[in-house]
C-alpha positions as CSV (number, residue, x, y, z in Angstrom):
1,M,-11.6,-14.6,22.5
2,H,-10.1,-11.1,21.9
3,N,-11.9,-8.0,23.1
4,M,-13.1,-5.1,21.0
5,Q,-10.3,-2.9,22.2
6,E,-7.6,-5.4,21.2
7,T,-9.2,-5.9,17.8
8,Q,-9.5,-2.2,17.1
9,S,-5.9,-1.6,18.2
10,A,-4.6,-4.4,15.9
11,I,-6.7,-3.0,13.0
12,D,-5.7,0.6,13.5
13,T,-2.0,-0.4,13.6
14,A,-2.4,-2.4,10.3
15,V,-4.2,0.5,8.6
16,A,-1.7,3.1,9.7
17,A,1.4,1.1,8.9
18,P,3.5,2.6,6.1
19,L,3.7,0.3,3.0
20,E,6.5,-2.2,3.4
21,P,8.2,-3.0,0.1
22,A,8.7,-6.6,1.3
23,L,5.0,-7.1,2.0
24,V,4.0,-5.4,-1.3
25,A,6.4,-7.7,-3.1
26,L,4.5,-10.7,-1.7
27,L,1.1,-9.6,-2.8
28,R,1.0,-10.8,-6.4
29,G,1.9,-14.3,-5.4
30,L,-1.0,-14.4,-2.9
31,I,-3.7,-13.3,-5.4
32,D,-6.5,-15.5,-6.7
33,L,-7.2,-13.4,-9.8
34,T,-10.9,-13.6,-10.1
35,Y,-13.4,-13.2,-12.9
36,L,-17.0,-14.0,-11.9
37,G,-18.8,-11.8,-14.4
38,E,-21.3,-13.2,-17.0
39,K,-20.0,-14.8,-20.2
40,D,-17.5,-12.2,-21.6
41,D,-14.7,-14.1,-23.3
42,S,-12.6,-10.9,-23.9
43,A,-12.6,-10.1,-20.2
44,L,-11.5,-13.7,-19.5
45,D,-8.7,-13.6,-22.0
46,D,-7.5,-10.3,-20.5
47,L,-7.5,-12.0,-17.1
48,C,-5.4,-14.9,-18.4
49,T,-2.8,-12.5,-19.9
50,K,-2.6,-10.7,-16.5
51,A,-2.3,-13.8,-14.5
52,K,1.5,-14.0,-14.4
53,G,2.9,-15.0,-11.0
54,V,-0.4,-15.1,-9.2
55,A,-1.5,-18.1,-7.0
56,A,-4.6,-19.0,-8.9
57,V,-7.2,-17.8,-11.4
58,C,-10.8,-18.2,-10.1
59,V,-13.6,-18.5,-12.6
60,Y,-17.0,-20.1,-13.1
61,P,-16.9,-23.8,-14.0
62,Y,-17.9,-23.2,-17.7
63,Y,-14.7,-21.2,-18.1
64,I,-12.2,-23.7,-16.8
65,A,-11.3,-25.3,-20.2
66,R,-10.8,-21.9,-21.8
67,V,-8.6,-20.7,-18.9
68,K,-6.5,-23.9,-19.1
69,D,-6.0,-23.2,-22.7
70,K,-5.2,-19.5,-22.5
71,L,-3.1,-19.2,-19.3
72,V,0.3,-18.0,-20.1
73,D,1.8,-19.1,-16.7
74,K,1.1,-22.8,-16.5
75,K,2.1,-22.9,-12.8
76,T,-1.0,-20.9,-12.0
77,K,-3.7,-23.0,-10.3
78,I,-7.3,-22.9,-11.5
79,A,-10.0,-22.4,-8.9
80,T,-13.7,-22.5,-9.5
81,V,-16.9,-21.7,-7.5
82,V,-19.6,-24.1,-6.3
83,N,-23.0,-23.4,-4.7
84,F,-22.3,-19.8,-5.7
85,P,-23.3,-17.2,-4.8
86,Q,-26.4,-17.8,-2.7
87,G,-25.2,-21.0,-1.0
88,N,-28.7,-22.4,-1.2
89,S,-28.4,-25.4,-3.6
90,N,-29.3,-28.8,-2.2
91,L,-26.4,-31.0,-1.2
92,E,-26.9,-33.5,-4.1
93,T,-26.6,-30.6,-6.6
94,V,-23.5,-29.3,-4.8
95,L,-21.8,-32.7,-4.9
96,Q,-22.6,-33.0,-8.6
97,E,-21.1,-29.5,-9.2
98,I,-17.9,-30.6,-7.4
99,D,-17.7,-33.8,-9.5
100,S,-18.1,-31.7,-12.6
101,A,-15.4,-29.2,-11.5
102,I,-13.0,-32.1,-10.8
103,A,-13.7,-33.6,-14.2
104,L,-12.9,-30.3,-15.8
105,H,-9.5,-30.4,-14.0
106,A,-10.1,-27.6,-11.5
107,D,-7.2,-27.6,-8.9
108,E,-9.1,-25.7,-6.2
109,I,-12.8,-25.5,-5.3
110,D,-14.4,-22.5,-3.5
111,V,-17.7,-23.7,-2.0
112,V,-20.3,-21.3,-0.5
113,L,-21.4,-22.4,3.0
114,P,-25.2,-22.7,3.3
115,Y,-25.0,-19.5,5.2
116,H,-28.8,-18.9,5.4
117,D,-29.2,-22.2,7.1
118,F,-26.3,-21.3,9.4
119,I,-27.8,-18.0,10.3
120,N,-31.1,-19.8,11.1
121,G,-29.2,-22.1,13.5
122,Q,-29.3,-25.3,11.5
123,F,-25.8,-26.2,12.5
124,H,-26.2,-29.9,12.3
125,Q,-27.2,-29.7,8.6
126,V,-24.4,-27.2,7.8
127,N,-21.9,-29.6,9.5
128,Q,-23.2,-32.5,7.4
129,F,-22.8,-30.4,4.3
130,L,-19.2,-29.5,5.2
131,V,-18.2,-33.1,5.9
132,A,-19.8,-34.3,2.6
133,V,-18.1,-31.5,0.6
134,R,-14.7,-32.2,2.1
135,K,-15.0,-35.9,1.3
136,R,-16.2,-35.3,-2.3
137,C,-13.3,-32.8,-3.0
138,G,-10.7,-35.6,-2.3
139,N,-7.2,-34.1,-2.5
140,K,-8.3,-30.9,-4.2
141,V,-7.8,-27.6,-2.3
142,L,-11.1,-26.8,-0.7
143,K,-12.0,-23.2,0.3
144,I,-15.3,-22.6,2.2
145,I,-16.9,-19.2,1.7
146,I,-18.6,-18.3,5.0
147,E,-20.0,-14.9,3.7
148,S,-18.8,-13.1,6.8
149,G,-20.6,-9.9,5.7
150,A,-24.0,-11.6,6.0
151,L,-23.1,-13.3,9.3
152,Q,-22.0,-9.9,10.7
153,K,-21.7,-10.9,14.4
154,T,-18.2,-11.8,15.6
155,A,-19.5,-14.9,17.5
156,L,-21.2,-16.2,14.3
157,I,-18.1,-15.6,12.2
158,R,-16.0,-17.5,14.8
159,L,-18.5,-20.4,14.9
160,A,-18.6,-20.7,11.1
161,G,-14.8,-20.5,11.0
162,Q,-14.5,-23.2,13.7
163,M,-16.9,-25.5,11.8
164,V,-14.8,-25.0,8.6
165,I,-11.6,-25.8,10.5
166,D,-13.2,-28.9,12.1
167,S,-14.4,-30.2,8.7
168,G,-10.8,-30.4,7.4
169,A,-11.2,-27.7,4.7
170,D,-8.0,-26.1,3.5
171,F,-9.1,-22.4,3.6
172,I,-11.8,-20.3,5.3
173,K,-12.8,-17.7,2.7
174,T,-14.6,-14.5,3.8
175,S,-16.9,-13.6,1.0
176,T,-18.5,-14.2,-2.4
177,G,-18.1,-10.5,-3.3
178,K,-21.8,-10.7,-4.3
179,V,-23.3,-9.3,-1.1
180,E,-23.1,-5.7,0.2
181,V,-20.3,-6.3,2.8
182,G,-17.2,-8.1,1.5
183,A,-14.0,-8.7,3.5
184,T,-13.4,-6.5,6.5
185,L,-10.4,-6.2,8.7
186,E,-12.6,-7.0,11.7
187,A,-13.7,-10.4,10.2
188,A,-10.1,-11.0,9.1
189,Y,-8.8,-10.5,12.6
190,T,-11.5,-12.7,14.1
191,L,-10.6,-15.5,11.7
192,L,-6.9,-15.1,12.0
193,T,-7.0,-15.3,15.8
194,L,-9.3,-18.3,15.5
195,I,-6.8,-20.1,13.3
196,E,-4.0,-19.2,15.6
197,Q,-5.9,-20.4,18.7
198,S,-7.0,-23.6,17.0
199,K,-3.3,-24.6,16.8
200,N,-3.9,-25.7,13.3
201,P,-1.7,-23.2,11.3
202,A,-2.2,-25.3,8.1
203,V,-5.7,-23.9,7.7
204,G,-5.5,-21.0,5.4
205,L,-7.5,-17.7,5.1
206,K,-8.7,-16.3,1.8
207,L,-9.8,-12.7,2.0
208,S,-12.1,-11.6,-0.8
209,G,-14.8,-9.0,-1.6
210,G,-13.7,-5.5,-2.3
211,I,-10.0,-5.6,-1.9
212,R,-8.9,-3.5,-4.9
213,A,-6.0,-1.3,-3.8
214,V,-2.4,-2.1,-2.7
215,A,-2.9,-0.2,0.5
216,D,-6.0,-2.2,1.4
217,A,-4.2,-5.5,0.7
218,H,-1.2,-4.4,2.6
219,A,-3.3,-3.8,5.7
220,Y,-4.6,-7.4,5.6
221,V,-1.2,-9.0,5.0
222,Y,0.2,-6.8,7.8
223,L,-2.5,-8.0,10.1
224,A,-1.9,-11.7,9.1
225,R,1.7,-11.3,9.9
226,A,1.0,-9.8,13.3
227,V,-1.2,-12.7,14.3
228,M,0.3,-15.7,12.5
229,G,3.9,-14.7,11.9
230,K,5.9,-14.1,8.7
231,A,6.2,-17.8,7.6
232,W,2.4,-18.0,7.2
233,L,2.4,-15.3,4.4
234,N,2.5,-17.8,1.6
235,P,-0.1,-19.1,-0.9
236,R,-0.6,-22.3,1.0
237,T,-2.2,-20.4,3.8
238,L,-3.0,-16.9,2.7
239,R,-4.8,-15.7,-0.4
240,I,-6.4,-12.5,-1.6
241,G,-9.3,-12.9,-4.0
242,A,-9.3,-9.9,-6.3
243,S,-9.9,-8.8,-9.9
244,K,-8.5,-5.2,-9.8
245,L,-5.5,-5.6,-7.4
246,V,-3.1,-6.7,-10.1
247,D,-3.8,-3.5,-12.0
248,D,-3.0,-1.4,-8.9
249,L,0.3,-3.4,-8.4
C-alpha cells in the first residue's frame, strides 16, 4: 500500500508537469469517444465524424448498428455499456444484455459492477457476477466500471480493483460519468499502483468521468507513465473515456 504523502506527491508532480508534446500526441489514440446521451442521431453522427484515430467509440447498444455504418475510420473499435448506469440489474438480465451486444457486433463491453452490493459488503455475490460476466463476454474486451466516486475510500477502490483483476477482466474502469464524482487522480493512482503490484501489467485502466481538457488528460497519462512505464501507454492497457477531449485536442 502507498501512503497518503506518497500519493499526494505523485499527484502534485503530475498536475504541475508542463505539457509534453509526446504525451499530448498519444492522447487521441487512447480515447474511447463516448456518447451516452438519449436518442439524438445528429449528436451521434457528429461523434462518428470526429472519431478519427481514436481507440474506440462508446455508445448505448441501440446505437451500435448506426455507428458501424457511419464510422469513417473502420479501425475504430465499438464499445457499449451494460448494467448501466446504476449497476443494479439482476445477473440474468446482464448476461442477456451481453449476448445482445455481442450479436450486434460490439468489440468491447463496459459493464457496471453491482457497486451498491459491493458497498454493502456482498463480496461473494459481486465475485460471482464478475466470473459470470467474464465467461459470457468470451474473447470480447471486457471493462468493469467500479464507480470509484461512489466507493470513495481507497481501501474499497483497491478491493474492487483487485476483484476485477482476479476475475480476468481486461480493464478496470473508474466511472460511469453519471454520478457526482467521476475519475480522480487519487483513484487513478490507487488503481495504477494496484495493477503494478499485482504483477499483471496486461490489465488495463480506463479513466472516465469528467476528463474534458488536454491538461487534465495529460496529468493522468503522466501519472500512468510514472507508475507503469512508457510502454504501458497504449490502447491495449490505457484508455480515456471522454466526449469533449477530442474537441480540446
